[in-house]
C-alpha positions in Angstrom: -21.2 44.9 155.4 -18.7 47.4 154.5 -16.6 44.7 152.9 -19.7 43.7 150.7 -20.3 47.3 149.7 -16.5 47.6 148.7 -16.7 44.4 146.7 -19.9 45.6 144.8 -18.2 49.0 144.0 -15.0 47.0 142.8 -17.2 44.6 140.7 -19.1 47.7 139.1 -15.8 49.2 138.2 -14.3 46.3 136.6 -17.4 45.5 134.8 -17.3 49.3 133.5 -13.8 48.8 132.4 -14.5 45.5 130.6 -17.4 47.1 128.9 -15.4 50.3 127.8 -12.7 48.0 126.6 -15.2 46.0 124.4 -16.9 49.2 123.4 -13.5 50.8 122.3 -12.2 47.6 120.4 -15.6 47.3 118.8 -15.4 50.9 117.5 -11.9 50.7 116.3 -13.2 47.6 114.1 -16.0 49.9 112.7 -13.6 52.6 111.7 -11.3 50.1 110.0 -14.3 48.6 108.0 -15.4 52.1 107.1 -11.9 53.0 105.7 -12.1 49.7 103.6 -15.5 50.6 102.3 -14.6 54.2 101.3 -11.0 53.2 99.6 -11.0 53.5 95.9 -11.4 50.4 94.0 -8.8 49.7 91.3 -10.8 47.3 89.0 -11.5 50.1 86.8 -7.9 50.0 85.6 -7.6 48.4 82.2 -9.1 48.3 78.9 -12.9 47.9 78.4 -14.4 46.8 75.0 -17.7 47.8 73.9 -20.1 44.9 74.3 -23.6 46.1 73.4 -25.7 49.2 72.8 -29.2 49.7 74.0 -31.8 52.3 72.7 -34.9 52.8 74.6 -34.3 49.3 76.0 -33.8 47.7 72.9 -30.3 45.9 72.1 -28.9 47.1 68.9 -26.9 44.9 66.6 -23.2 45.8 66.6 -20.9 45.3 63.6 -17.2 44.2 64.0 -16.4 47.8 63.3 -18.4 49.0 66.4 -16.8 46.2 68.5 -13.3 48.2 68.1 -14.8 50.8 70.2 -12.9 50.8 73.8 -11.9 52.8 76.8 -8.9 52.6 78.7 -8.3 53.7 82.4 -5.0 54.1 83.7 -3.6 53.9 87.2 -2.5 57.6 87.1 -6.1 58.6 86.4 -5.8 59.2 82.7 -8.5 58.1 80.5 -9.2 57.6 76.9 -12.2 56.4 74.8 -12.5 55.8 71.2 -15.8 55.1 69.2 -15.7 53.4 65.6 -18.6 53.4 63.2 -19.2 52.5 59.7 -19.8 55.8 57.7 -22.7 55.4 55.0 -20.8 57.8 52.6 -18.0 55.5 52.3 -19.0 52.1 53.8 -15.6 52.5 55.7 -15.0 51.7 59.6 -13.5 54.7 60.8 -12.9 56.5 64.0 -16.0 58.5 64.9 -15.2 60.0 68.4 -12.1 60.2 70.5 -11.8 61.5 73.9 -8.8 61.8 76.3 -9.3 62.8 79.8 -9.4 61.6 83.5 -11.4 59.3 85.5 -12.2 59.9 89.4 -13.9 58.0 92.1 -16.2 60.0 94.4 -19.2 59.1 96.4 -19.1 55.4 95.4 -19.1 56.2 91.9 -16.7 56.4 89.1 -16.6 59.3 86.6 -15.0 59.9 83.2 -14.1 63.4 82.5 -13.0 65.2 79.4 -12.8 69.1 79.4 -13.9 71.0 76.1 -10.2 71.7 75.1 -9.8 67.8 74.5 -13.0 67.6 72.2 -13.7 68.6 68.7 -17.4 68.8 68.7 -18.6 68.6 72.4 -18.6 71.0 75.4 -17.4 69.5 78.6 -17.8 65.6 78.8 -18.6 64.2 82.2 -20.1 60.6 82.5 -21.1 58.5 85.4 -19.9 55.0 84.8 -22.5 52.7 86.3 -20.8 49.3 87.4 -22.8 46.3 87.2 -19.9 44.1 88.7 -16.2 44.4 88.4 -16.2 43.3 84.8 -19.2 45.2 83.4 -20.1 48.9 83.2 -22.5 51.0 81.2 -22.9 54.8 80.5 -25.4 56.8 78.8 -24.4 58.3 75.5 -25.9 60.1 72.6 -25.3 58.2 69.3 -26.7 59.2 65.8 -29.1 61.4 67.5 -30.5 58.7 70.1 -29.7 58.5 73.7 -28.7 55.0 74.8 -26.7 52.8 77.0 -23.2 51.7 76.0 -22.3 48.7 77.7 -18.5 47.6 78.3 -16.7 44.6 79.4 -13.3 44.3 80.8 -10.6 43.0 78.7 -8.4 39.9 80.1 
């Protein structure tokens, strides 16, 4: 009878050690996965061309001039954007807005930051970049008095 009780106690200890080992390895796998999820994606780095603009959900026609607009995100967190437009007074395609700043990644979102010292006509400029996938994003922008969505596509 005593032998049987000792055997049961040993089996319970072995079962407990096996359970704790599996639990510990399982948690370490979760921690590693969590770290991978929170790491900063690098697909933002590169040049992005303006693909389309929507105002009130209606796609606007883009001239070749507008399609020269782009954003560049560098691996050192520097960023730049240039928006081109056709000026009615001259009919020429000219640089309309130029921003130099930085980008960041926080809480699963990318941001483009420009402080007011880097802009000629705007206060601090902070935009959330809404990624549709690794090749497309949009941001909300005010253009010619209307607020719309500017869609960008990654250049190869």
